[in-house]
MARKE-12137 format. One record per residue (C-alpha): residue number from 1; residue in three letters; chain; x, y, z. Coordinates in pm, 1 decimal. Layout:
BEGIN
SITE  pos  code  unit         x         y         z
SITE  NUM   ALA     A         X         Y         Z
...
END
This chain:
BEGIN
SITE  pos  code  unit         x         y         z
SITE    1   UNK     A    -792.2     297.2    1909.8
SITE    2   UNK     A    -672.3     151.1    1577.8
SITE    3   UNK     A    -891.7     398.1    1388.7
SITE    4   UNK     A    -745.8     687.8    1584.4
SITE    5   UNK     A    -392.0     567.2    1513.8
SITE    6   UNK     A    -482.8     516.5    1145.2
SITE    7   UNK     A    -614.8     867.5    1122.4
SITE    8   UNK     A    -310.9    1016.9    1295.5
SITE    9   UNK     A     -69.3     812.5    1084.5
SITE   10   UNK     A    -237.7     923.0     762.9
SITE   11   UNK     A    -237.6    1286.8     873.2
SITE   12   UNK     A     129.1    1260.0     970.1
SITE   13   UNK     A     236.9    1112.1     636.9
SITE   14   UNK     A       9.2    1300.5     394.7
SITE   15   UNK     A     189.8    1480.4     112.7
SITE   16   UNK     A     120.8    1526.8    -256.9
SITE   17   UNK     A     433.6    1484.7    -472.0
SITE   18   UNK     A     364.6    1308.0    -801.1
SITE   19   UNK     A     539.5    1050.5   -1014.8
SITE   20   UNK     A     460.0     878.4   -1338.7
SITE   21   UNK     A     512.7     510.0   -1404.0
SITE   22   UNK     A     670.2     391.7   -1727.2
SITE   23   UNK     A     320.1     333.3   -1863.6
SITE   24   UNK     A     230.8     698.6   -1811.0
SITE   25   UNK     A      -3.2     637.6   -1518.2
SITE   26   UNK     A      36.8     919.5   -1267.6
SITE   27   UNK     A      41.6     839.3    -898.7
SITE   28   UNK     A     105.3    1052.6    -597.7
SITE   29   UNK     A     398.3     981.6    -372.3
SITE   30   UNK     A     403.3     991.3       2.5
SITE   31   UNK     A     660.0    1111.1     248.9
SITE   32   UNK     A     674.8     774.4     420.3
SITE   33   UNK     A     936.1     541.8     273.0
SITE   34   UNK     A     978.9     170.4     323.1
SITE   35   UNK     A    1262.1     245.4     565.7
SITE   36   UNK     A    1042.6     479.7     762.2
SITE   37   UNK     A     767.0     215.1     769.2
SITE   38   UNK     A    1018.2     -32.1     913.7
SITE   39   UNK     A    1105.2     217.7    1187.3
SITE   40   UNK     A     743.7     260.6    1302.5
SITE   41   UNK     A     612.9      85.4    1613.4
SITE   42   UNK     A     412.9    -229.0    1536.0
SITE   43   UNK     A      75.0     -74.4    1614.9
SITE   44   UNK     A     147.3     224.2    1391.7
SITE   45   UNK     A     264.2      -6.3    1110.2
SITE   46   UNK     A     -64.7    -195.1    1136.4
SITE   47   UNK     A    -269.7     123.5    1133.8
SITE   48   UNK     A     -72.9     276.6     848.0
SITE   49   UNK     A     -94.0     -36.9     631.0
SITE   50   UNK     A    -466.9     -74.2     704.0
SITE   51   UNK     A    -522.9     292.2     617.5
SITE   52   UNK     A    -342.3     255.4     286.3
SITE   53   UNK     A    -550.8     -52.0     207.3
SITE   54   UNK     A    -872.4     127.0     303.4
SITE   55   UNK     A    -777.7     403.0      61.5
SITE   56   UNK     A    -711.9     152.0    -215.1
SITE   57   UNK     A   -1055.9       3.0    -158.2
SITE   58   UNK     A   -1206.9     348.5    -216.3
SITE   59   UNK     A   -1034.1     378.7    -554.4
SITE   60   UNK     A   -1363.7     315.4    -731.9
SITE   61   UNK     A   -1478.0     658.3    -613.2
SITE   62   UNK     A   -1196.7     800.1    -825.1
SITE   63   UNK     A   -1297.4     601.3   -1133.5
SITE   64   UNK     A   -1066.5     304.3   -1087.5
SITE   65   UNK     A   -1223.8       8.4   -1268.4
SITE   66   UNK     A   -1462.5    -175.6   -1037.2
SITE   67   UNK     A   -1318.3    -510.9   -1147.3
SITE   68   UNK     A    -973.3    -407.0   -1022.4
SITE   69   UNK     A   -1103.5    -293.2    -683.7
SITE   70   UNK     A   -1308.0    -614.8    -658.6
SITE   71   UNK     A    -994.9    -825.3    -717.6
SITE   72   UNK     A    -814.0    -639.1    -443.6
SITE   73   UNK     A   -1108.7    -691.2    -210.2
SITE   74   UNK     A   -1115.0   -1064.4    -289.7
SITE   75   UNK     A    -751.9   -1085.6    -185.2
SITE   76   UNK     A    -775.8    -891.2     139.3
SITE   77   UNK     A   -1132.9    -927.2     265.4
SITE   78   UNK     A   -1038.1   -1169.6     542.9
SITE   79   UNK     A    -699.6   -1017.7     629.1
SITE   80   UNK     A    -633.4    -836.8     953.3
SITE   81   UNK     A    -425.3    -524.8     991.1
SITE   82   UNK     A    -160.4    -748.2    1151.2
SITE   83   UNK     A    -144.3    -962.9     837.0
SITE   84   UNK     A    -119.4    -663.5     605.0
SITE   85   UNK     A     165.4    -517.4     810.6
SITE   86   UNK     A     339.4    -858.1     826.6
SITE   87   UNK     A     311.2    -904.8     448.9
SITE   88   UNK     A     458.3    -556.6     403.5
SITE   89   UNK     A     741.3    -621.0     650.7
SITE   90   UNK     A     825.6    -952.0     483.7
SITE   91   UNK     A     836.3    -778.0     144.6
SITE   92   UNK     A    1072.5    -516.4     285.2
SITE   93   UNK     A    1289.9    -785.5     445.8
SITE   94   UNK     A    1320.7    -952.5     105.0
SITE   95   UNK     A    1380.3    -628.4     -86.2
SITE   96   UNK     A    1616.1    -395.1     103.6
SITE   97   UNK     A    1704.2    -233.0    -228.1
SITE   98   UNK     A    1351.8     -85.8    -228.8
SITE   99   UNK     A    1347.3      65.4     120.7
SITE  100   UNK     A    1363.4     413.3     -33.0
SITE  101   UNK     A    1037.2     359.8    -230.6
SITE  102   UNK     A     719.7     526.5    -105.0
SITE  103   UNK     A     550.0     306.5     153.8
SITE  104   UNK     A     217.4     296.8     -30.2
SITE  105   UNK     A     391.7     153.7    -338.0
SITE  106   UNK     A     571.5     -95.7    -111.3
SITE  107   UNK     A     237.6    -203.7      39.5
SITE  108   UNK     A      82.1    -238.1    -306.1
SITE  109   UNK     A     372.3    -450.4    -431.6
SITE  110   UNK     A     365.4    -662.8    -114.6
SITE  111   UNK     A      -6.2    -730.0    -159.4
SITE  112   UNK     A      49.6    -811.8    -525.7
SITE  113   UNK     A     317.8   -1063.6    -433.7
SITE  114   UNK     A      84.3   -1223.9    -180.4
SITE  115   UNK     A    -213.1   -1244.6    -416.7
SITE  116   UNK     A    -159.2   -1357.4    -777.0
SITE  117   UNK     A    -502.3   -1217.5    -874.3
SITE  118   UNK     A    -355.9    -869.4    -850.2
SITE  119   UNK     A     -54.6    -928.9   -1071.2
SITE  120   UNK     A    -226.9    -885.6   -1406.2
SITE  121   UNK     A    -418.0    -580.7   -1280.7
SITE  122   UNK     A    -106.8    -403.4   -1158.9
SITE  123   UNK     A     166.6    -527.0   -1390.4
SITE  124   UNK     A     123.9    -237.1   -1630.9
SITE  125   UNK     A      70.3      32.8   -1371.6
SITE  126   UNK     A     347.2      -7.3   -1115.0
SITE  127   UNK     A     688.8    -155.3   -1157.2
SITE  128   UNK     A     821.5    -382.2    -887.6
END
């Protein structure tokens, strides 16, 4: 059931606008904002957050450095979809000024805040 919801959530929110961070690293934006994430039902939040994380863990297929993906995996390997969604919701509760950011950037920043191992990997790529 969670996989089906994940798949539907990803299909629903898939778009391809682009942005460039201050370091020149290009990333693709999504149509789902932090506010929209907050408005989702709990089970859809869990599926969406887990789907974003699953995509991040596949980053090595797109030539992301293996060491970076390994650090992410070290941080999240024992987390449940409920934890990932809760970490994201807590981040949004603490940062209402960022509700308009793309949800995948919100999730990445929330995971970075919850796992210091990710900070040095991501500091240059994505601004808080």
